[in-house]
mmCIF file of the N, C-alpha and C atoms, coordinates in Angstrom:
data_MODEL
# 
_entry.id   MODEL 
# 
loop_
_atom_site.group_PDB 
_atom_site.id 
_atom_site.type_symbol 
_atom_site.label_atom_id 
_atom_site.label_alt_id 
_atom_site.label_comp_id 
_atom_site.label_asym_id 
_atom_site.label_entity_id 
_atom_site.label_seq_id 
_atom_site.pdbx_PDB_ins_code 
_atom_site.Cartn_x 
_atom_site.Cartn_y 
_atom_site.Cartn_z 
_atom_site.occupancy 
_atom_site.B_iso_or_equiv 
_atom_site.pdbx_formal_charge 
_atom_site.auth_seq_id 
_atom_site.auth_comp_id 
_atom_site.auth_asym_id 
_atom_site.auth_atom_id 
_atom_site.pdbx_PDB_model_num 
ATOM 1   N N  . MET A 1 1  ? 9.825   -13.781 -19.825 1.00 0.00 ? 1  MET A N  1 
ATOM 2   C CA . MET A 1 1  ? 8.529   -14.305 -20.273 1.00 0.00 ? 1  MET A CA 1 
ATOM 3   C C  . MET A 1 1  ? 7.706   -14.786 -19.085 1.00 0.00 ? 1  MET A C  1 
ATOM 4   N N  . LYS A 1 2  ? 8.404   -15.479 -18.150 1.00 0.00 ? 2  LYS A N  1 
ATOM 5   C CA . LYS A 1 2  ? 7.688   -16.007 -16.990 1.00 0.00 ? 2  LYS A CA 1 
ATOM 6   C C  . LYS A 1 2  ? 7.137   -14.872 -16.117 1.00 0.00 ? 2  LYS A C  1 
ATOM 7   N N  . ALA A 1 3  ? 7.929   -13.814 -15.953 1.00 0.00 ? 3  ALA A N  1 
ATOM 8   C CA . ALA A 1 3  ? 7.476   -12.679 -15.137 1.00 0.00 ? 3  ALA A CA 1 
ATOM 9   C C  . ALA A 1 3  ? 6.278   -11.993 -15.794 1.00 0.00 ? 3  ALA A C  1 
ATOM 10  N N  . TRP A 1 4  ? 6.328   -11.862 -17.124 1.00 0.00 ? 4  TRP A N  1 
ATOM 11  C CA . TRP A 1 4  ? 5.215   -11.240 -17.854 1.00 0.00 ? 4  TRP A CA 1 
ATOM 12  C C  . TRP A 1 4  ? 3.956   -12.081 -17.718 1.00 0.00 ? 4  TRP A C  1 
ATOM 13  N N  . LEU A 1 5  ? 4.108   -13.408 -17.857 1.00 0.00 ? 5  LEU A N  1 
ATOM 14  C CA . LEU A 1 5  ? 2.963   -14.311 -17.745 1.00 0.00 ? 5  LEU A CA 1 
ATOM 15  C C  . LEU A 1 5  ? 2.378   -14.262 -16.333 1.00 0.00 ? 5  LEU A C  1 
ATOM 16  N N  . ASN A 1 6  ? 3.250   -14.224 -15.341 1.00 0.00 ? 6  ASN A N  1 
ATOM 17  C CA . ASN A 1 6  ? 2.802   -14.140 -13.953 1.00 0.00 ? 6  ASN A CA 1 
ATOM 18  C C  . ASN A 1 6  ? 2.031   -12.839 -13.725 1.00 0.00 ? 6  ASN A C  1 
ATOM 19  N N  . SER A 1 7  ? 2.528   -11.743 -14.290 1.00 0.00 ? 7  SER A N  1 
ATOM 20  C CA . SER A 1 7  ? 1.855   -10.451 -14.152 1.00 0.00 ? 7  SER A CA 1 
ATOM 21  C C  . SER A 1 7  ? 0.483   -10.474 -14.816 1.00 0.00 ? 7  SER A C  1 
ATOM 22  N N  . VAL A 1 8  ? 0.399   -11.072 -16.004 1.00 0.00 ? 8  VAL A N  1 
ATOM 23  C CA . VAL A 1 8  ? -0.877  -11.146 -16.713 1.00 0.00 ? 8  VAL A CA 1 
ATOM 24  C C  . VAL A 1 8  ? -1.866  -11.997 -15.931 1.00 0.00 ? 8  VAL A C  1 
ATOM 25  N N  . CYS A 1 9  ? -1.412  -13.132 -15.410 1.00 0.00 ? 9  CYS A N  1 
ATOM 26  C CA . CYS A 1 9  ? -2.298  -14.008 -14.628 1.00 0.00 ? 9  CYS A CA 1 
ATOM 27  C C  . CYS A 1 9  ? -2.775  -13.300 -13.364 1.00 0.00 ? 9  CYS A C  1 
ATOM 28  N N  . TRP A 1 10 ? -1.872  -12.571 -12.696 1.00 0.00 ? 10 TRP A N  1 
ATOM 29  C CA . TRP A 1 10 ? -2.234  -11.856 -11.476 1.00 0.00 ? 10 TRP A CA 1 
ATOM 30  C C  . TRP A 1 10 ? -3.271  -10.778 -11.775 1.00 0.00 ? 10 TRP A C  1 
ATOM 31  N N  . ASN A 1 11 ? -3.042  -10.000 -12.849 1.00 0.00 ? 11 ASN A N  1 
ATOM 32  C CA . ASN A 1 11 ? -3.991  -8.943  -13.211 1.00 0.00 ? 11 ASN A CA 1 
ATOM 33  C C  . ASN A 1 11 ? -5.346  -9.527  -13.590 1.00 0.00 ? 11 ASN A C  1 
ATOM 34  N N  . LEU A 1 12 ? -5.346  -10.667 -14.256 1.00 0.00 ? 12 LEU A N  1 
ATOM 35  C CA . LEU A 1 12 ? -6.596  -11.319 -14.631 1.00 0.00 ? 12 LEU A CA 1 
ATOM 36  C C  . LEU A 1 12 ? -7.340  -11.804 -13.384 1.00 0.00 ? 12 LEU A C  1 
ATOM 37  N N  . ALA A 1 13 ? -6.604  -12.366 -12.431 1.00 0.00 ? 13 ALA A N  1 
ATOM 38  C CA . ALA A 1 13 ? -7.219  -12.845 -11.196 1.00 0.00 ? 13 ALA A CA 1 
ATOM 39  C C  . ALA A 1 13 ? -7.814  -11.681 -10.403 1.00 0.00 ? 13 ALA A C  1 
ATOM 40  N N  . VAL A 1 14 ? -7.113  -10.558 -10.364 1.00 0.00 ? 14 VAL A N  1 
ATOM 41  C CA . VAL A 1 14 ? -7.627  -9.373  -9.663  1.00 0.00 ? 14 VAL A CA 1 
ATOM 42  C C  . VAL A 1 14 ? -8.875  -8.858  -10.369 1.00 0.00 ? 14 VAL A C  1 
ATOM 43  N N  . ALA A 1 15 ? -8.841  -8.831  -11.709 1.00 0.00 ? 15 ALA A N  1 
ATOM 44  C CA . ALA A 1 15 ? -9.975  -8.316  -12.477 1.00 0.00 ? 15 ALA A CA 1 
ATOM 45  C C  . ALA A 1 15 ? -11.210 -9.195  -12.301 1.00 0.00 ? 15 ALA A C  1 
ATOM 46  N N  . LEU A 1 16 ? -11.012 -10.494 -12.201 1.00 0.00 ? 16 LEU A N  1 
ATOM 47  C CA . LEU A 1 16 ? -12.143 -11.410 -12.056 1.00 0.00 ? 16 LEU A CA 1 
ATOM 48  C C  . LEU A 1 16 ? -12.609 -11.536 -10.607 1.00 0.00 ? 16 LEU A C  1 
ATOM 49  N N  . GLY A 1 17 ? -11.851 -10.958 -9.675  1.00 0.00 ? 17 GLY A N  1 
ATOM 50  C CA . GLY A 1 17 ? -12.259 -10.975 -8.279  1.00 0.00 ? 17 GLY A CA 1 
ATOM 51  C C  . GLY A 1 17 ? -11.768 -12.171 -7.496  1.00 0.00 ? 17 GLY A C  1 
ATOM 52  N N  . PHE A 1 18 ? -10.852 -12.953 -8.069  1.00 0.00 ? 18 PHE A N  1 
ATOM 53  C CA . PHE A 1 18 ? -10.323 -14.105 -7.332  1.00 0.00 ? 18 PHE A CA 1 
ATOM 54  C C  . PHE A 1 18 ? -9.358  -13.659 -6.238  1.00 0.00 ? 18 PHE A C  1 
ATOM 55  N N  . VAL A 1 19 ? -8.637  -12.578 -6.494  1.00 0.00 ? 19 VAL A N  1 
ATOM 56  C CA . VAL A 1 19 ? -7.623  -12.094 -5.561  1.00 0.00 ? 19 VAL A CA 1 
ATOM 57  C C  . VAL A 1 19 ? -7.933  -10.638 -5.257  1.00 0.00 ? 19 VAL A C  1 
ATOM 58  N N  . GLU A 1 20 ? -7.799  -10.246 -3.980  1.00 0.00 ? 20 GLU A N  1 
ATOM 59  C CA . GLU A 1 20 ? -7.999  -8.842  -3.635  1.00 0.00 ? 20 GLU A CA 1 
ATOM 60  C C  . GLU A 1 20 ? -6.777  -8.044  -4.068  1.00 0.00 ? 20 GLU A C  1 
ATOM 61  N N  . PRO A 1 21 ? -6.973  -6.879  -4.665  1.00 0.00 ? 21 PRO A N  1 
ATOM 62  C CA . PRO A 1 21 ? -5.813  -6.065  -5.038  1.00 0.00 ? 21 PRO A CA 1 
ATOM 63  C C  . PRO A 1 21 ? -5.061  -5.617  -3.790  1.00 0.00 ? 21 PRO A C  1 
ATOM 64  N N  . PRO A 1 22 ? -3.741  -5.596  -3.842  1.00 0.00 ? 22 PRO A N  1 
ATOM 65  C CA . PRO A 1 22 ? -2.975  -5.182  -2.660  1.00 0.00 ? 22 PRO A CA 1 
ATOM 66  C C  . PRO A 1 22 ? -3.240  -3.722  -2.324  1.00 0.00 ? 22 PRO A C  1 
ATOM 67  N N  . ARG A 1 23 ? -3.441  -3.453  -1.050  1.00 0.00 ? 23 ARG A N  1 
ATOM 68  C CA . ARG A 1 23 ? -3.690  -2.076  -0.609  1.00 0.00 ? 23 ARG A CA 1 
ATOM 69  C C  . ARG A 1 23 ? -2.429  -1.551  0.062   1.00 0.00 ? 23 ARG A C  1 
ATOM 70  N N  . LEU A 1 24 ? -2.018  -0.365  -0.339  1.00 0.00 ? 24 LEU A N  1 
ATOM 71  C CA . LEU A 1 24 ? -0.855  0.254   0.280   1.00 0.00 ? 24 LEU A CA 1 
ATOM 72  C C  . LEU A 1 24 ? -1.268  0.832   1.627   1.00 0.00 ? 24 LEU A C  1 
ATOM 73  N N  . GLN A 1 25 ? -0.444  0.573   2.640   1.00 0.00 ? 25 GLN A N  1 
ATOM 74  C CA . GLN A 1 25 ? -0.757  1.099   3.962   1.00 0.00 ? 25 GLN A CA 1 
ATOM 75  C C  . GLN A 1 25 ? -0.346  2.570   4.020   1.00 0.00 ? 25 GLN A C  1 
ATOM 76  N N  . PRO A 1 26 ? -1.198  3.424   4.578   1.00 0.00 ? 26 PRO A N  1 
ATOM 77  C CA . PRO A 1 26 ? -0.837  4.840   4.664   1.00 0.00 ? 26 PRO A CA 1 
ATOM 78  C C  . PRO A 1 26 ? 0.343   5.051   5.602   1.00 0.00 ? 26 PRO A C  1 
ATOM 79  N N  . ILE A 1 27 ? 1.200   5.981   5.253   1.00 0.00 ? 27 ILE A N  1 
ATOM 80  C CA . ILE A 1 27 ? 2.359   6.295   6.084   1.00 0.00 ? 27 ILE A CA 1 
ATOM 81  C C  . ILE A 1 27 ? 1.907   7.255   7.173   1.00 0.00 ? 27 ILE A C  1 
ATOM 82  N N  . PRO A 1 28 ? 2.140   6.917   8.430   1.00 0.00 ? 28 PRO A N  1 
ATOM 83  C CA . PRO A 1 28 ? 1.705   7.827   9.504   1.00 0.00 ? 28 PRO A CA 1 
ATOM 84  C C  . PRO A 1 28 ? 2.481   9.138   9.458   1.00 0.00 ? 28 PRO A C  1 
ATOM 85  N N  . VAL A 1 29 ? 1.744   10.241  9.518   1.00 0.00 ? 29 VAL A N  1 
ATOM 86  C CA . VAL A 1 29 ? 2.353   11.570  9.500   1.00 0.00 ? 29 VAL A CA 1 
ATOM 87  C C  . VAL A 1 29 ? 2.095   12.206  10.854  1.00 0.00 ? 29 VAL A C  1 
ATOM 88  N N  . ARG A 1 30 ? 3.179   12.682  11.472  1.00 0.00 ? 30 ARG A N  1 
ATOM 89  C CA . ARG A 1 30 ? 3.021   13.292  12.789  1.00 0.00 ? 30 ARG A CA 1 
ATOM 90  C C  . ARG A 1 30 ? 2.319   14.635  12.656  1.00 0.00 ? 30 ARG A C  1 
ATOM 91  N N  . ALA A 1 31 ? 1.416   14.887  13.572  1.00 0.00 ? 31 ALA A N  1 
ATOM 92  C CA . ALA A 1 31 ? 0.657   16.138  13.547  1.00 0.00 ? 31 ALA A CA 1 
ATOM 93  C C  . ALA A 1 31 ? 1.519   17.274  14.091  1.00 0.00 ? 31 ALA A C  1 
ATOM 94  N N  . GLU A 1 32 ? 1.060   18.495  13.871  1.00 0.00 ? 32 GLU A N  1 
ATOM 95  C CA . GLU A 1 32 ? 1.796   19.666  14.354  1.00 0.00 ? 32 GLU A CA 1 
ATOM 96  C C  . GLU A 1 32 ? 1.904   19.655  15.871  1.00 0.00 ? 32 GLU A C  1 
ATOM 97  N N  . ARG A 1 33 ? 0.847   19.187  16.551  1.00 0.00 ? 33 ARG A N  1 
ATOM 98  C CA . ARG A 1 33 ? 0.886   19.189  18.012  1.00 0.00 ? 33 ARG A CA 1 
ATOM 99  C C  . ARG A 1 33 ? 1.948   18.245  18.549  1.00 0.00 ? 33 ARG A C  1 
ATOM 100 N N  . ASP A 1 34 ? 2.300   17.195  17.792  1.00 0.00 ? 34 ASP A N  1 
ATOM 101 C CA . ASP A 1 34 ? 3.364   16.298  18.228  1.00 0.00 ? 34 ASP A CA 1 
ATOM 102 C C  . ASP A 1 34 ? 4.713   17.013  18.191  1.00 0.00 ? 34 ASP A C  1 
ATOM 103 N N  . LYS A 1 35 ? 4.909   17.872  17.190  1.00 0.00 ? 35 LYS A N  1 
ATOM 104 C CA . LYS A 1 35 ? 6.162   18.631  17.109  1.00 0.00 ? 35 LYS A CA 1 
ATOM 105 C C  . LYS A 1 35 ? 6.268   19.602  18.275  1.00 0.00 ? 35 LYS A C  1 
ATOM 106 N N  . VAL A 1 36 ? 5.148   20.246  18.619  1.00 0.00 ? 36 VAL A N  1 
ATOM 107 C CA . VAL A 1 36 ? 5.143   21.187  19.741  1.00 0.00 ? 36 VAL A CA 1 
ATOM 108 C C  . VAL A 1 36 ? 5.411   20.436  21.036  1.00 0.00 ? 36 VAL A C  1 
ATOM 109 N N  . ALA A 1 37 ? 4.805   19.281  21.202  1.00 0.00 ? 37 ALA A N  1 
ATOM 110 C CA . ALA A 1 37 ? 5.010   18.488  22.412  1.00 0.00 ? 37 ALA A CA 1 
ATOM 111 C C  . ALA A 1 37 ? 6.456   18.007  22.506  1.00 0.00 ? 37 ALA A C  1 
ATOM 112 N N  . ALA A 1 38 ? 7.079   17.701  21.374  1.00 0.00 ? 38 ALA A N  1 
ATOM 113 C CA . ALA A 1 38 ? 8.468   17.246  21.388  1.00 0.00 ? 38 ALA A CA 1 
ATOM 114 C C  . ALA A 1 38 ? 9.405   18.379  21.804  1.00 0.00 ? 38 ALA A C  1 
ATOM 115 N N  . ARG A 1 39 ? 9.071   19.630  21.427  1.00 0.00 ? 39 ARG A N  1 
ATOM 116 C CA . ARG A 1 39 ? 9.905   20.767  21.817  1.00 0.00 ? 39 ARG A CA 1 
ATOM 117 C C  . ARG A 1 39 ? 9.821   21.029  23.313  1.00 0.00 ? 39 ARG A C  1 
ATOM 118 N N  . ARG A 1 40 ? 8.654   20.743  23.912  1.00 0.00 ? 40 ARG A N  1 
ATOM 119 C CA . ARG A 1 40 ? 8.469   21.019  25.341  1.00 0.00 ? 40 ARG A CA 1 
ATOM 120 C C  . ARG A 1 40 ? 9.270   20.065  26.211  1.00 0.00 ? 40 ARG A C  1 
ATOM 121 N N  . ARG A 1 41 ? 9.578   18.881  25.704  1.00 0.00 ? 41 ARG A N  1 
ATOM 122 C CA . ARG A 1 41 ? 10.265  17.881  26.536  1.00 0.00 ? 41 ARG A CA 1 
ATOM 123 C C  . ARG A 1 41 ? 11.697  18.261  26.816  1.00 0.00 ? 41 ARG A C  1 
# 
C-alpha cells in the first residue's frame, strides 16, 4: 500500500510540475570507425 501511495504521489507531483520526470541517460554506442581503429592497434 505504501509503495502504491508513493507511486501515486510521485506521478501527481510530476504531472503538476513539482518534480522533473527522470531522464534516462543514453548509452554510448561506439561508431564503426572506432572498431576499425581498434583493429589497427
